[in-house]
N, C-alpha and C positions, 0 to 999 in steps of 0.2 A: 504494500500500500504506500509506504514511504517513498520507494523508488519510483512508483508510478506518478506520485505527486510531484517529485523532483523533475521527472521527464516533462510533465505538463508545464511546470513553471519555467523550465529552461527554454521554452518556445518563444518567450519574450525576453527583451533585454532586462526589464525590471525583475522578472522572475529569476533570471540567471544570476543577477546580483544578489538576490535574496538567498539563493541556494549556495553560491560559491563565496560570497564576501561576508565573512563573519562580522567585520567592522560595520559595514552597511546595515546588516541585520540588527546589530545592537542599537544603532541610532534610529532605525525604523521602529523598533519596539519602544524606544524612548518617546518617539512621536505619538505612538498609539497610547502609551501610558499618560502622556501629557493631556490628550483629549479626554480620557477617562477621568483623570484627576480633576479637570475643570468641571466636568459634570458632577463629580462627587462633592466638590467644593460648593457648587450651586445648590445641591441637595441639602447640605448642612446650613447654607444661608436661608433656604426656605424653612427648614425646621427651626432655625433660630428666630425667625419672624413669627411663625405660627405658635411656637411654644414659649416665646419670649425668654429664651435661654442664652445666657452669655457663654456657656460652655460650647454650644453649637456654633455660636458666632466665632469663638476662638478656633474651633476646628475648621471653619470656613477659611479663616486667615492662614492657618497652618497649611492646608492643602493647596490654597491658592499660591502661597509663597513657594511651595515645592514645585508646583506646575510652572511658575515663572522661572525658577532656577533651571528646570529641565529645558524649557524653551530657549533660555539664554545660552545654555551649553550647546544644544543642538544647532542653533543658528551659526555658531562659530565653527562648527564642523563643516557645514556646507559653504562657508565663506572662504575656505582654504586658508585659514589663519596661520601665522607663524607660531613657533613653539613658545616664544616669549609672550605672545598674546594669549595663548592657551593657558600659560601659567597664571596670567592675570585673571582668567576665568575661574581657575581653581581658587585663587585668593578671594574673589568676589563671593563664590559659593560657600567658602569656608566661613567668611564673616557672617553670611546670612544664616548658615546652620548654627553658629554660635548664638546668634540672636534668636533663632527659632527655638533653641533649647530653653531660653528664658520664657518664651511664649508657652511652651509645653508645661513648664512649672506653674505658670499662671492658670493654664487649663485645669491642672489637677486641683489647685486651690479652689477654683470656681466650681468644679464638679463636687467637691466635698462640701462647700458652703451652701450650694443650692439646696433648699429645703425639700424640694420634690424632684424626683428623677422620672422622666417619662419612659414608660415601657414601649418598645418598638413592636410593630406588627411582625408576625412570624416570617412573612414573605420578605420583609425588609431585612430581618435578621439573617436569613439565609443568604440574601444578596451581599450583605456586609461581610459575612463569614467567607463566602466564596471569593469576594474581592480581596479580602485580607490574605487568604491562603495564596491566591495568585501573586500578590505583591511579595509575600515572603519567599515563594519559589523563585520569582524573578530576581529578587535581591541576592539569593544564594547563587544563582546562575551567574549574575553579574560579578559577584565577588570572586567566584572561581575563575572566570575568564580574565578579570583584571588583576588577579593576584600577582602574576609575573609580568604584567604589562607596565611599561613606563610612559604610556600615552596619557597625557594630562586630562584630556576630555573623557576618556574611558574611566579613569580613576574618579573623576568628578561625578560621573553618572552613577558609578558604583556606590559612592557615599550617599548621594541623594536617594538612591533606591533603598539603601539600608535604613536611612532616617525615615523615609516614607513608610516602610514596612513596620518599623518600631512604633510609630505614632498610630498606625492602623491597628496594631495589636492592642495598644492601650485603649483605643476607641472601642474595639470589639469586646474587650474584657468588661468595660463599664456598661456597654449595651446589654451584654448577656446577664450581668448582675441585675440591672434594672428590669429586664424582661422576664427572667426565670426565677428571681428571688421574690418571695412574698413580702418580706419585710427586711430590706437591706439595712443592716445594722453596723456595729463597730467593725465586724470582720470585713465587710465590703469596703469600708472606709480605709482600713489598713491595706487591703488589696490594691485599691486605687492609688494610695499613697506610695506603697512599695514599688508597684509597677511603674508609676509615674516617675519616681526617683531614678529607677533603672533606665527608663527611656530618656530622661533628662541628661543623665551622664553619658549615655550612648550617643545621642545627637551632638552633645557638646564635644565628645571625643572625636566624632567624625568631622566636625567643623575644624577643630584644632589640627587634626590630621591633614586636612586639605591645606591649611595655612602653612604647615611645616613642609608639605610636599611642594607647594608653590615656591617656597624659598629655595628648595633644592633644585627645582627646575630652572629657576632664574640664575642660580649660580653656575649650573651646567652650561648655560647659554652665554656666559660672560667670557 
């Protein structure tokens, strides 16, 4: 089945690039993820308005920021930028990931402080769980592919994907507690706080990692 699909795809120039060019495939997936993330951000904005929830509004800001970082990174790939310019993209994304880690900590605080948490419909929960699983799988794949790579933009996309997956896991955990727990109590608060702290440290570490890598890339170009 896989071979037949590859034969069909290779009949066109675009399909041939998808099959044979792993770099092109990685950026194509980033473009698709960007579109999905924008839609997910819009959903959280809608929920923030309908439920008057600051936590949804913060999630909207998180996923919108991640979408813009992906868009910014991908555009420099298709511009044919120099390695020095790509290092500046790493620095820009690193700064934004560090800022985003602060937003994540604010999200956790708002989630804990809100008196009522809204249960999600089962269909929405299934969609969120599927989306989160897909993000986690893609983050692992990107990490494996970029592990030995020195390409600045691929490393940047890897860190953005990992941050995106971590925030999605935090969102899924809270949504599951609100939906399937009859009376969320102190245990759920500790769960939110513990996971939130882990995600905060992870996103901050990813941002600092990009800042360090950008300096290394700049020095190698001097």
